[in-house]
C-alpha positions as CSV (number, residue, x, y, z in Angstrom):
1,X,-33.4,46.3,23.5
2,X,-32.0,48.4,20.6
3,X,-28.6,47.9,21.6
4,X,-29.0,44.2,21.9
5,X,-30.7,43.9,18.0
6,X,-27.5,46.3,17.0
7,X,-25.0,44.1,18.6
8,X,-26.6,41.1,17.0
9,X,-26.9,42.6,13.4
10,X,-22.8,43.7,13.5
11,X,-22.1,40.8,14.4
12,X,-23.8,38.9,11.7
13,X,-22.5,41.7,9.2
14,X,-18.9,41.2,10.2
15,X,-19.1,37.1,10.4
16,X,-20.5,37.6,6.6
17,X,-18.0,39.5,5.9
18,X,-15.2,37.6,7.5
19,X,-16.9,34.6,5.6
20,X,-16.7,36.2,2.1
21,X,-13.1,37.3,2.6
22,X,-12.1,33.3,3.4
23,X,-13.9,32.4,0.0
24,X,-12.2,34.8,-1.7
25,X,-8.5,33.9,0.0
26,X,-9.3,30.1,0.1
27,X,-11.4,28.6,-2.6
28,X,-14.9,27.5,-2.3
29,X,-14.2,24.3,-1.2
30,X,-14.7,22.3,-4.3
31,X,-14.5,18.7,-4.5
32,X,-11.5,17.2,-5.6
33,X,-11.8,15.3,-9.3
34,X,-12.5,11.6,-8.7
35,X,-9.2,9.7,-9.1
36,X,-8.7,7.6,-12.3
37,X,-9.7,4.1,-12.0
38,X,-6.4,1.7,-11.2
39,X,-4.7,4.8,-10.3
40,X,-2.5,4.3,-6.9
41,X,0.6,6.2,-5.7
42,X,1.6,2.8,-4.7
43,X,4.8,1.5,-6.4
44,X,6.7,-1.6,-7.1
45,X,9.3,-2.3,-9.4
46,X,9.5,-3.8,-12.7
47,X,10.7,-7.8,-13.0
48,X,10.5,-10.2,-9.7
49,X,9.9,-9.0,-6.4
50,X,12.2,-9.3,-3.4
51,X,11.5,-9.0,0.2
52,X,13.3,-5.7,0.8
53,X,10.9,-4.6,-2.5
54,X,7.6,-5.3,-0.1
55,X,9.3,-3.9,2.3
56,X,9.8,-0.6,0.9
57,X,6.3,-0.6,0.1
58,X,3.9,2.3,1.2
59,X,0.4,3.1,1.1
60,X,-1.7,6.5,0.9
61,X,-3.4,7.1,4.2
62,X,-7.3,8.2,4.4
63,X,-9.4,9.2,7.2
64,X,-11.4,5.6,6.7
65,X,-8.3,3.6,5.7
66,X,-6.3,1.0,7.0
67,X,-4.4,0.3,10.5
68,X,-0.9,1.1,9.1
69,X,0.5,-1.5,11.6
70,X,-1.5,-4.3,10.2
71,X,-0.5,-3.5,6.6
72,X,3.1,-3.1,7.6
73,X,2.8,-6.7,9.5
74,X,1.0,-8.6,6.6
75,X,3.8,-6.9,4.1
76,X,6.8,-8.0,6.6
77,X,5.2,-11.3,6.6
78,X,4.9,-11.9,2.9
79,X,8.7,-10.3,2.2
80,X,9.4,-12.9,4.4
81,X,7.6,-15.8,3.0
82,X,9.3,-14.6,-0.3
83,X,12.7,-14.5,0.7
84,X,12.5,-17.9,2.2
85,X,10.8,-18.9,-0.9
86,X,13.6,-17.7,-3.3
87,X,16.5,-19.2,-0.6
88,X,14.9,-22.6,-1.4
89,X,14.5,-22.2,-4.6
90,X,18.2,-21.6,-5.0
91,X,18.9,-24.3,-2.8
92,X,17.4,-26.6,-5.2
93,X,18.8,-25.3,-8.0
94,X,22.4,-26.0,-6.6
95,X,21.2,-29.4,-5.4
96,X,19.8,-29.7,-9.1
97,X,23.2,-29.1,-11.1
98,X,25.1,-31.1,-8.7
99,X,23.5,-34.0,-8.9
100,X,23.3,-36.7,-11.8
101,X,20.5,-34.6,-13.3
102,X,17.3,-36.7,-11.7
103,X,14.7,-34.7,-10.4
104,X,13.3,-36.8,-7.2
105,X,10.0,-34.7,-7.5
106,X,9.6,-35.9,-10.9
107,X,10.4,-39.4,-10.3
108,X,8.2,-42.6,-12.4
109,X,5.7,-43.5,-9.5
110,X,7.4,-47.1,-9.2
111,X,10.2,-45.5,-7.6
112,X,12.7,-47.6,-9.7
113,X,15.9,-45.8,-10.9
114,X,15.7,-43.2,-8.0
115,X,18.4,-42.9,-5.3
116,X,17.6,-41.1,-1.8
């Protein structure tokens, strides 16, 4: 019986020594300070965004975070939409310069004076 007690006591002493050594070497596992409100690692360029800007955005990963494939899908959809809208605006801008200056979107409600 004495052998078992000695074995348990020695095991507890060795475990306590290893625990104390790990605290000294690795620290006390103190929690990190809170992140400032509005801080993010995600960066976007200044000025107008392009589809490539959105495609290059990456988010931080957390244990209870998001499903990366869903966010990537959403970003791809948004990037495609931005590219489509920019191309449409560029096409309308070129067509407006080539016309006589009348804007069919701002035509009078009667429709007089507008040829389509």
